[in-house]
Backbone bond lengths (Angstrom), bond angles and torsions (degrees), N, CA, C in turn:
res aa  C-N    CA-C-N  psi(-1)  N-CA   C-N-CA  omega(-1)  CA-C   N-CA-C  phi
1 M - - - 1.452 - - 1.516 110.17 -
2 I 1.338 118.14 131.76 1.456 122.00 179.13 1.528 108.38 -99.35
3 V 1.329 115.80 123.82 1.462 121.04 177.45 1.521 106.75 -98.51
4 Q 1.337 116.74 114.32 1.458 120.82 -171.55 1.518 114.04 -113.02
5 D 1.318 117.73 -13.66 1.458 119.91 -169.30 1.523 110.18 -140.39
6 V 1.339 117.00 127.25 1.461 121.04 -178.08 1.520 111.06 -62.48
7 D 1.338 116.98 -44.22 1.470 119.85 -178.15 1.527 110.97 -60.44
8 A 1.345 116.46 -40.69 1.471 120.21 178.61 1.519 110.12 -65.67
9 A 1.334 117.42 -42.99 1.469 120.83 178.92 1.524 111.06 -60.45
10 V 1.329 116.36 -41.24 1.471 120.24 178.51 1.525 110.42 -65.40
11 D 1.329 116.82 -39.88 1.470 119.95 177.52 1.527 111.30 -59.94
12 Y 1.332 117.12 -37.85 1.464 120.46 178.49 1.536 111.08 -69.19
13 L 1.335 115.35 -41.75 1.467 120.36 -167.19 1.527 114.39 -92.38
14 R 1.329 116.90 -26.94 1.465 119.03 -174.26 1.529 112.96 -61.02
15 P 1.357 119.66 -38.76 1.474 118.18 177.23 1.537 112.78 -60.45
16 L 1.322 116.47 -34.50 1.462 120.69 177.66 1.528 110.29 -69.78
17 L 1.319 116.55 -43.71 1.467 120.55 178.28 1.521 111.08 -62.56
18 K 1.334 116.93 -42.81 1.471 120.24 178.81 1.517 111.59 -62.45
19 K 1.330 116.33 -35.94 1.465 121.32 -179.26 1.530 111.71 -64.34
20 L 1.327 116.47 -25.69 1.469 120.28 179.96 1.531 112.19 -74.56
21 C 1.344 116.84 -18.50 1.479 121.98 174.33 1.531 111.70 51.44
22 I 1.330 116.55 51.62 1.462 119.48 -175.42 1.528 112.98 -68.56
23 R 1.347 116.93 -15.92 1.461 118.37 178.65 1.527 112.45 -90.90
24 E 1.325 116.76 0.03 1.467 119.61 176.19 1.522 110.40 -80.15
25 N 1.318 115.18 148.93 1.465 120.65 178.89 1.534 109.21 -89.10
26 F 1.348 115.50 61.22 1.464 119.56 -174.15 1.522 111.49 -81.91
27 R 1.316 115.73 162.76 1.471 122.41 174.97 1.524 108.78 -112.76
28 G 1.324 116.21 149.48 1.466 119.02 174.44 1.513 111.77 75.89
29 E 1.348 116.64 -119.95 1.451 119.63 -175.19 1.529 112.30 -142.04
30 K 1.340 114.44 159.35 1.466 121.73 177.94 1.521 107.86 -129.47
31 D 1.328 116.63 139.76 1.461 122.41 178.88 1.523 110.20 -118.11
32 V 1.330 116.12 137.95 1.459 122.17 173.75 1.530 107.86 -137.07
33 Y 1.326 116.10 133.44 1.466 121.65 176.36 1.519 109.41 -101.39
34 T 1.326 116.31 139.55 1.466 119.21 178.87 1.522 111.49 -61.25
35 A 1.318 117.37 -26.31 1.467 120.89 179.35 1.532 112.09 -64.35
36 E 1.349 116.92 -17.24 1.469 121.00 178.71 1.527 111.55 -77.14
37 I 1.339 117.53 -11.56 1.465 121.63 -172.20 1.528 109.86 -108.16
38 P 1.332 118.04 102.90 1.472 120.88 -177.00 1.527 112.87 -57.60
39 E 1.345 117.06 -32.17 1.467 120.54 -178.24 1.529 112.58 -62.57
40 L 1.352 116.40 -19.39 1.470 120.16 -177.43 1.525 113.07 -99.41
41 D 1.340 117.71 2.87 1.467 120.81 -176.91 1.529 112.41 -55.88
42 F 1.336 116.66 -40.71 1.464 120.51 -174.07 1.526 112.58 -66.91
43 L 1.345 117.44 -17.24 1.463 120.29 -179.76 1.525 112.34 -76.33
44 N 1.340 116.61 -13.49 1.461 120.61 179.42 1.535 111.21 53.82
45 L 1.316 115.56 51.77 1.462 121.06 -175.56 1.525 112.75 -80.53
46 G 1.320 117.13 -21.30 1.467 118.62 -176.43 1.519 110.16 68.32
47 N 1.333 116.23 -136.11 1.454 121.09 -176.96 1.524 111.41 -90.43
48 C 1.315 116.76 99.81 1.464 122.22 172.26 1.530 107.30 -124.53
49 K 1.300 115.19 136.19 1.463 120.48 -176.13 1.528 108.93 -129.99
50 I 1.322 115.49 135.06 1.467 120.76 175.12 1.522 107.93 -114.49
51 T 1.312 115.53 127.75 1.463 122.09 178.65 1.521 108.50 -118.52
52 V 1.326 117.04 128.55 1.463 121.94 174.82 1.526 107.46 -109.79
53 I 1.335 115.48 125.30 1.465 120.72 -176.32 1.527 109.66 -120.36
54 R 1.321 115.11 125.47 1.467 121.37 172.56 1.525 107.08 -92.80
55 E 1.326 115.19 122.45 1.463 118.03 -173.33 1.528 110.20 -155.75
56 R 1.327 115.78 146.95 1.465 119.80 172.53 1.525 107.28 -79.49
57 L 1.330 115.92 101.86 1.454 120.31 -175.13 1.532 110.84 -75.84
58 P 1.340 117.63 146.82 1.470 120.89 -177.24 1.522 113.11 -59.11
59 N 1.333 116.38 -34.62 1.460 121.41 178.13 1.527 108.37 -90.75
60 A 1.336 116.27 109.21 1.468 120.36 -174.78 1.527 112.43 -66.25
61 T 1.347 117.99 -22.55 1.470 119.87 -179.61 1.526 112.12 -81.65
62 L 1.331 116.53 -11.56 1.462 121.12 -178.66 1.526 109.77 -81.76
63 C 1.328 116.03 126.91 1.469 120.57 178.47 1.523 111.15 -96.33
64 G 1.326 115.92 -44.01 1.460 119.84 -177.91 1.507 111.42 -147.57
65 Q 1.314 114.50 155.89 1.467 121.27 -179.60 1.523 107.97 -147.18
66 L 1.334 115.53 141.84 1.462 120.41 177.81 1.519 109.14 -122.90
67 I 1.332 115.16 127.36 1.463 122.42 -179.46 1.525 108.55 -123.17
68 V 1.333 116.51 143.05 1.462 120.95 175.38 1.521 109.13 -118.54
69 R 1.326 114.75 139.85 1.463 120.96 176.86 1.522 108.48 -136.99
70 Y 1.322 115.49 136.86 1.458 119.79 173.27 1.519 108.52 -113.49
71 R 1.329 115.52 127.20 1.464 121.24 -179.57 1.531 107.76 -111.49
72 P 1.349 116.98 94.12 1.473 119.99 -174.37 1.516 113.38 -61.89
73 E 1.351 117.32 -30.14 1.461 118.95 -179.00 1.524 111.66 -64.66
74 H 1.351 116.39 -24.74 1.473 120.79 177.87 1.533 110.99 -112.18
75 N 1.338 117.77 1.99 1.456 122.42 -172.96 1.533 110.14 48.28
76 L 1.323 115.09 47.34 1.464 121.79 -173.88 1.525 110.55 -116.89
77 L 1.316 115.84 122.37 1.460 122.08 173.56 1.526 106.81 -100.59
78 Q 1.334 116.13 118.74 1.459 120.73 -174.98 1.523 110.80 -118.90
79 F 1.336 114.91 133.31 1.460 122.39 174.21 1.527 107.68 -111.85
80 I 1.322 116.53 130.67 1.463 120.86 -178.20 1.522 108.89 -120.14
81 I 1.325 115.61 118.00 1.465 121.90 175.66 1.527 108.25 -100.13
82 Y 1.330 116.12 120.31 1.467 121.31 173.60 1.526 108.01 -98.72
83 L 1.329 116.38 128.54 1.459 122.43 175.11 1.517 108.33 -116.58
84 N 1.325 116.49 125.06 1.461 120.11 -176.82 1.528 110.81 -69.30
85 E 1.308 114.95 148.91 1.471 122.70 -174.70 1.526 112.47 -54.50
86 H 1.337 117.37 -35.70 1.473 118.99 -174.94 1.534 112.29 -67.51
87 L 1.331 117.97 -13.15 1.469 120.23 175.65 1.527 111.99 -75.87
88 F 1.319 117.12 -8.89 1.462 121.19 -177.57 1.529 112.51 -103.49
89 F 1.332 116.83 8.41 1.457 119.33 173.57 1.528 108.27 -62.43
90 N 1.329 115.92 145.51 1.465 120.51 -176.74 1.524 110.67 -84.69
91 E 1.314 115.06 62.31 1.460 121.62 178.58 1.530 107.97 -130.69
92 D 1.324 115.65 151.52 1.463 119.97 -177.63 1.522 111.50 -58.14
93 A 1.331 116.94 -45.48 1.472 120.55 -177.69 1.525 111.04 -63.48
94 A 1.336 117.18 -42.13 1.471 120.57 -179.45 1.526 110.77 -64.64
95 K 1.332 116.91 -39.78 1.469 120.55 179.67 1.525 110.67 -63.03
96 K 1.343 116.22 -47.56 1.472 119.67 179.66 1.523 110.26 -63.76
97 N 1.341 116.87 -39.33 1.466 120.02 178.86 1.527 111.27 -64.28
98 R 1.344 116.53 -38.83 1.467 119.43 178.81 1.528 110.59 -61.38
99 K 1.329 115.73 -43.13 1.465 117.85 -179.27 1.525 110.78 -67.67
100 I 1.323 117.60 -42.58 1.463 121.22 179.03 1.525 110.54 -58.25
101 V 1.337 116.52 -43.90 1.471 121.40 -178.18 1.527 111.00 -70.39
102 A 1.329 116.47 -49.20 1.469 120.12 -175.94 1.530 111.46 -63.19
103 V 1.330 117.29 -42.25 1.464 119.97 179.83 1.528 110.09 -69.61
104 H 1.315 117.16 -33.90 1.468 120.68 175.31 1.530 110.77 -59.30
105 E 1.328 116.71 -47.98 1.467 119.47 179.40 1.532 110.75 -68.38
106 F 1.326 116.60 -34.46 1.468 119.83 177.45 1.528 110.64 -66.12
107 N 1.323 117.78 -34.67 1.463 120.86 178.05 1.531 110.46 -63.96
108 H 1.339 116.77 -35.91 1.466 120.30 172.47 1.530 109.98 -60.95
109 I 1.327 115.88 -44.35 1.472 119.78 -179.68 1.528 109.93 -61.39
110 A 1.337 117.25 -40.15 1.471 120.59 178.03 1.524 110.52 -56.90
111 A 1.337 116.59 -44.99 1.468 120.49 178.93 1.528 110.84 -60.78
112 H 1.330 116.47 -40.66 1.467 120.77 179.56 1.529 111.06 -67.83
113 L 1.327 117.49 -40.18 1.461 119.92 179.59 1.527 110.98 -65.13
114 F 1.334 117.19 -41.71 1.462 120.25 178.34 1.528 110.54 -64.23
115 A 1.340 116.93 -42.29 1.473 120.35 -179.89 1.528 110.84 -67.22
116 Y 1.324 116.05 -42.54 1.469 121.77 -179.07 1.530 110.67 -63.18
117 S 1.319 116.73 -39.63 1.470 120.13 -178.28 1.527 111.71 -75.19
118 T 1.348 117.22 -22.52 1.460 121.36 -178.67 1.524 111.73 -77.87
119 D 1.341 115.94 -49.10 1.474 120.23 -178.10 1.523 108.10 -158.02
120 K 1.323 117.07 99.89 1.460 121.40 -174.43 1.532 112.31 -62.14
121 D 1.330 117.51 -39.03 1.470 120.16 -179.69 1.530 111.02 -64.05
122 K 1.329 116.59 -46.70 1.465 119.88 178.65 1.529 110.83 -65.11
123 Y 1.332 115.18 -36.34 1.462 118.61 179.45 1.524 110.50 -60.98
124 F 1.318 118.12 -49.57 1.465 120.60 -177.99 1.528 111.18 -67.16
125 S 1.327 117.44 -32.45 1.463 120.74 175.02 1.528 110.29 -64.10
126 T 1.337 116.35 -44.15 1.468 121.17 177.87 1.520 110.77 -63.29
127 L 1.305 115.45 -42.61 1.463 120.78 -179.67 1.531 110.59 -60.88
128 K 1.300 115.80 -42.60 1.463 121.86 -177.89 1.528 111.23 -64.16
129 H 1.334 116.82 -39.03 1.457 120.53 -174.52 1.530 113.70 -87.83
130 R 1.329 117.24 -22.87 1.470 118.62 -173.75 1.517 114.66 -100.82
131 F 1.322 116.77 -24.09 1.464 117.65 -171.30 1.527 111.41 -135.26
132 N 1.349 114.72 159.19 1.455 117.75 156.44 1.521 103.72 -87.25
133 N 1.288 120.48 -127.21 1.467 119.62 174.71 1.521 112.58 -89.74
134 T 1.327 117.34 -18.77 1.461 120.63 -175.30 1.522 110.33 -89.78
135 I 1.330 115.08 119.90 1.461 121.27 179.15 1.522 110.49 -86.04
136 D 1.330 115.98 -42.42 1.461 118.91 -171.63 1.523 110.42 -156.19
137 E 1.333 114.59 148.53 1.460 122.00 169.61 1.522 107.49 -133.91
138 I 1.307 115.92 139.81 1.460 120.08 178.64 1.526 108.12 -128.74
139 H 1.330 115.43 124.79 1.463 122.41 -173.71 1.528 111.12 -104.74
140 K 1.333 115.54 171.77 1.468 120.80 -177.94 1.521 111.63 -57.13
141 T 1.329 117.12 -40.01 1.471 119.61 179.90 1.532 110.88 -64.58
142 D 1.342 116.59 -35.93 1.467 120.74 176.91 1.524 110.73 -64.76
143 V 1.332 115.24 -43.38 1.469 120.00 -178.18 1.521 110.14 -65.82
144 T 1.334 116.70 -40.65 1.469 120.21 177.23 1.526 110.53 -60.37
145 S 1.326 116.76 -44.11 1.473 120.85 178.36 1.531 110.92 -62.14
146 L 1.340 115.97 -42.68 1.468 120.10 179.20 1.519 111.26 -64.19
147 R 1.338 116.27 -44.09 1.475 119.74 179.19 1.521 110.38 -60.35
148 N 1.341 116.54 -44.91 1.460 120.47 -179.70 1.526 111.02 -62.78
149 Y 1.330 115.99 -40.62 1.459 119.99 -179.64 1.532 111.17 -67.73
150 L 1.327 116.38 -44.67 1.466 119.86 -178.34 1.526 111.47 -68.72
151 D 1.342 116.72 -32.28 1.461 120.58 -179.63 1.522 112.25 -74.40
152 D 1.328 117.27 -27.92 1.458 119.67 -175.69 1.515 108.62 -151.05
153 K 1.326 115.30 70.27 1.455 118.33 -171.35 1.525 112.02 -109.54
154 S 1.311 114.08 160.15 1.455 121.72 166.06 1.524 106.09 -118.33
155 F 1.318 117.23 121.70 1.463 119.92 -176.58 1.533 111.21 -60.77
156 E 1.340 117.47 -20.73 1.461 120.43 -177.47 1.524 112.56 -85.43
157 E 1.311 118.43 -11.88 1.461 121.02 -173.53 1.520 110.56 -120.43
158 L 1.326 115.49 79.92 1.457 121.19 179.56 1.519 108.29 -122.48
159 D 1.323 115.88 114.98 1.462 121.44 -178.05 1.522 110.58 -60.86
160 V 1.330 115.59 136.67 1.465 120.40 -178.11 1.524 111.74 -61.50
161 H 1.340 117.30 -21.71 1.461 120.92 179.71 1.534 112.08 -92.25
162 S 1.329 115.94 3.23 1.463 120.16 -178.12 1.521 111.66 -63.28
163 Q 1.354 114.88 152.60 1.461 121.31 177.50 1.518 112.39 -66.62
164 I 1.338 118.83 -12.36 1.471 119.30 179.55 1.529 112.22 -119.91
165 H 1.322 117.51 13.52 1.462 119.57 174.29 1.532 109.25 -70.46
166 H 1.321 117.07 148.36 1.466 122.33 -178.85 1.538 111.75 -50.08
167 T 1.334 116.47 -43.32 1.465 120.23 -175.66 1.524 112.89 -68.13
168 H 1.320 117.30 -20.28 1.471 120.69 177.40 1.526 110.68 -67.10
169 F 1.323 117.23 -31.51 1.467 121.75 -176.52 1.533 113.50 -98.38
170 A 1.337 116.44 -33.21 1.468 120.26 -170.68 1.523 112.05 -64.10
171 L 1.334 115.57 140.18 1.462 121.97 -179.64 1.516 112.40 -101.80
172 G 1.320 117.28 -40.04 1.459 120.60 -177.73 1.508 113.66 124.23
173 P 1.343 119.59 -52.96 1.476 119.25 -176.90 1.521 114.11 -67.05
174 E 1.337 117.48 -23.50 1.459 117.95 -177.38 1.526 110.38 -74.00
175 I 1.320 115.59 150.61 1.466 121.31 174.86 1.521 106.26 -104.67
176 I 1.316 115.91 106.17 1.466 119.00 -172.51 1.521 109.52 -137.18
177 E 1.317 116.23 133.82 1.459 121.69 -179.23 1.521 111.18 -112.69
178 I 1.321 115.86 17.31 1.455 120.44 175.93 1.527 108.49 -119.70
179 S 1.311 115.17 166.08 1.458 121.08 178.54 1.527 109.59 -90.62
180 Y 1.326 116.46 132.44 1.470 119.23 175.69 1.535 110.95 -67.00
181 T 1.322 116.13 -23.41 1.472 119.09 173.66 1.521 109.80 -63.34
182 D 1.347 116.26 -49.00 1.467 120.45 178.32 1.527 111.21 -62.26
183 L 1.320 116.11 -36.97 1.468 119.36 178.47 1.524 110.01 -63.48
184 Y 1.325 116.60 -42.28 1.476 120.41 178.16 1.526 110.96 -60.37
185 Y 1.341 116.10 -47.76 1.464 119.36 178.72 1.525 111.33 -55.96
186 N 1.326 116.16 -42.96 1.462 120.04 -174.17 1.522 113.46 -80.92
187 L 1.325 118.16 -20.48 1.457 119.96 170.99 1.528 110.01 -78.96
188 L 1.325 115.73 -31.32 1.464 119.71 177.96 1.527 110.46 -69.12
189 F 1.325 116.40 -41.65 1.470 121.12 177.93 1.523 107.74 -150.41
190 S 1.319 115.61 99.09 1.461 120.75 -174.25 1.525 111.32 -94.57
191 K 1.317 114.57 159.98 1.468 121.15 175.19 1.529 109.80 -60.05
192 G 1.338 116.12 -37.80 1.466 119.73 178.12 1.516 112.29 -63.27
193 A 1.342 116.17 -40.32 1.474 120.08 178.00 1.525 110.46 -65.05
194 F 1.344 116.64 -41.64 1.462 120.47 179.23 1.526 111.29 -65.00
195 E 1.325 116.95 -35.54 1.463 119.46 -177.39 1.528 113.12 -73.68
196 E 1.319 117.40 -4.23 1.468 119.33 166.87 1.528 109.54 -68.06
197 Y 1.320 117.03 -22.16 1.473 123.54 178.80 1.534 110.39 -104.66
198 F 1.337 115.51 -45.54 1.462 121.05 176.47 1.530 107.57 -87.74
199 D 1.336 114.10 63.57 1.469 120.78 -175.00 1.532 110.25 -81.16
200 L 1.335 116.40 -175.33 1.471 119.66 -175.65 1.525 112.45 -58.73
201 K 1.331 115.86 -39.79 1.468 119.82 179.59 1.526 110.39 -61.18
202 N 1.331 117.08 -47.81 1.460 120.76 -179.27 1.524 111.66 -71.69
203 Q 1.336 117.38 -31.17 1.463 119.42 176.65 1.525 110.83 -65.81
204 R 1.339 116.15 -41.27 1.474 119.29 177.99 1.538 110.17 -61.13
205 K 1.330 115.66 -43.94 1.471 120.55 -179.87 1.537 110.01 -63.27
206 F 1.330 115.41 -43.50 1.469 120.73 -179.25 1.534 110.29 -61.31
207 F 1.336 116.72 -50.16 1.469 119.39 -176.20 1.529 111.97 -70.25
208 S 1.326 116.73 -26.95 1.474 119.58 174.22 1.527 109.81 -63.34
209 L 1.336 116.15 -45.29 1.473 120.26 177.27 1.523 110.54 -65.38
210 W 1.326 115.73 -41.95 1.473 120.70 -176.87 1.532 110.89 -62.69
211 E 1.332 116.18 -44.65 1.463 120.44 -177.10 1.522 112.53 -72.45
212 K 1.343 116.44 -20.61 1.470 120.20 175.87 1.527 111.24 -87.69
213 N 1.347 115.95 7.99 1.468 122.60 -177.84 1.520 113.34 64.15
214 D 1.332 115.96 20.43 1.467 119.85 173.13 1.536 107.50 -94.18
215 R 1.333 113.72 59.83 1.462 119.36 -169.00 1.523 112.87 -73.85
216 G 1.308 116.35 -27.65 1.468 119.97 175.92 1.518 110.70 -60.52
217 E 1.339 116.52 -45.68 1.471 120.87 178.59 1.523 110.93 -67.70
218 A 1.334 116.07 -37.36 1.471 120.20 179.26 1.527 110.33 -62.08
219 V 1.314 116.54 -46.08 1.477 120.94 -179.43 1.520 110.61 -67.56
220 K 1.331 116.29 -38.05 1.471 119.89 178.18 1.523 110.61 -61.95
221 M 1.339 116.61 -42.51 1.466 121.36 177.77 1.531 110.25 -63.58
222 Y 1.327 115.89 -44.99 1.470 121.36 -179.60 1.526 109.98 -60.64
223 R 1.310 116.86 -45.39 1.472 121.49 -179.59 1.526 111.29 -61.79
224 R 1.338 115.93 -41.68 1.468 119.55 179.23 1.524 111.17 -61.24
225 L 1.330 117.10 -40.51 1.468 120.76 179.42 1.528 111.52 -68.33
226 V 1.328 116.71 -36.37 1.471 120.53 177.33 1.521 110.14 -62.73
227 I 1.322 116.88 -46.17 1.473 121.06 -178.30 1.520 110.14 -65.43
228 E 1.326 117.45 -39.82 1.472 120.87 176.96 1.532 110.71 -61.68
229 A 1.331 115.99 -45.54 1.467 120.15 178.90 1.518 110.91 -63.42
230 A 1.329 117.35 -42.91 1.469 121.34 -178.98 1.521 111.13 -60.57
231 E 1.325 116.38 -43.00 1.468 119.97 -179.28 1.525 111.12 -64.94
232 E 1.332 116.36 -43.79 1.461 119.76 -176.30 1.524 112.71 -77.45
233 K 1.342 117.45 -24.40 1.470 121.92 179.59 1.536 112.23 -96.26
234 W 1.345 116.80 3.59 1.473 121.91 177.80 1.519 112.22 61.37
235 V 1.322 115.88 48.52 1.461 121.60 -178.35 1.530 108.40 -117.98
236 P 1.349 118.88 137.37 1.465 120.14 174.79 1.528 111.07 -53.49
237 K 1.326 115.93 133.26 1.470 121.01 -170.39 1.528 112.34 -60.43
238 Q 1.333 117.24 -49.06 1.462 118.59 -175.78 1.518 111.51 -64.72
239 F 1.326 116.50 -37.07 1.465 120.70 176.61 1.521 110.27 -60.70
240 A 1.343 117.07 -45.57 1.464 121.12 179.72 1.521 110.83 -61.58
241 L 1.322 116.78 -41.83 1.463 119.96 178.90 1.537 111.24 -63.54
242 D 1.339 116.15 -42.14 1.474 119.63 178.02 1.526 110.87 -60.23
243 Q 1.347 115.70 -45.81 1.464 119.93 178.98 1.526 110.79 -60.60
244 A 1.332 115.38 -51.22 1.465 120.66 -171.15 1.522 112.52 -69.02
245 F 1.337 117.60 -30.29 1.459 118.06 179.45 1.522 111.79 -78.46
246 E 1.328 117.80 -18.76 1.468 119.58 167.10 1.533 109.83 -67.87
247 W 1.336 116.70 -40.12 1.469 120.29 178.47 1.519 110.81 -67.74
248 L 1.336 116.93 -33.27 1.458 120.67 -178.86 1.528 111.32 -57.94
249 I 1.327 115.79 -38.46 1.471 119.50 177.63 1.516 110.50 -58.70
250 K 1.344 116.18 -41.89 1.480 120.71 -179.62 1.525 110.48 -70.02
251 Y 1.356 116.37 -40.87 1.467 119.52 179.73 1.519 111.75 -59.05
252 T 1.339 116.50 -35.40 1.470 119.79 -169.91 1.526 112.98 -102.34
253 Q 1.325 117.74 5.39 1.470 119.62 178.58 1.532 110.47 -71.84
């Protein structure tokens, strides 16, 4: 399968991400099967299971961990995301950190699903040579770096060793013409998520102001909706504004 468009990839993956309910204050673990998501039927994934576990991890500096297991007796490919207990503190910073970590590990899963659906034999060969069971670990220092980058970033200056660089996620067997960095940004805060706030009613109001050349008021309204969405979706404000003002160019072309 060739993945050519970030928006299309997000449309496929967002229902699966939403099903994981990472913003819920759940206890224990949650399981979701890819077979539950009609949007993923065309990928022919078969039995893939994602488990999210909230747990006090032995390493206090560890925020998240992603493990993959294949159970041949059940033909089941399982991805396990561990989220450390401190990500569930009822504080603004902890909430944003939980989303940054969970979506980061989910972006790894996206790369694995694309590779697995492209060529299962090559995927398992890659898995055997590149990993034990642990795909990724993200620590407090990584999360701090990510928060700082997302809060005040330049899209042109992303270190190749960064936790969100394309090469950090890419496996090789998948055929993909998009950047996993862009996919991460759009899973963290997608146009679809924003349009829950910038809905048809607000779009009509916005374009009415825009067409009357009251563009200052139109932009002010748009900015207010972005900030509201960012707060409720647990997204760093400046990152959300950067994302949404790229979309604004498309809206007004």
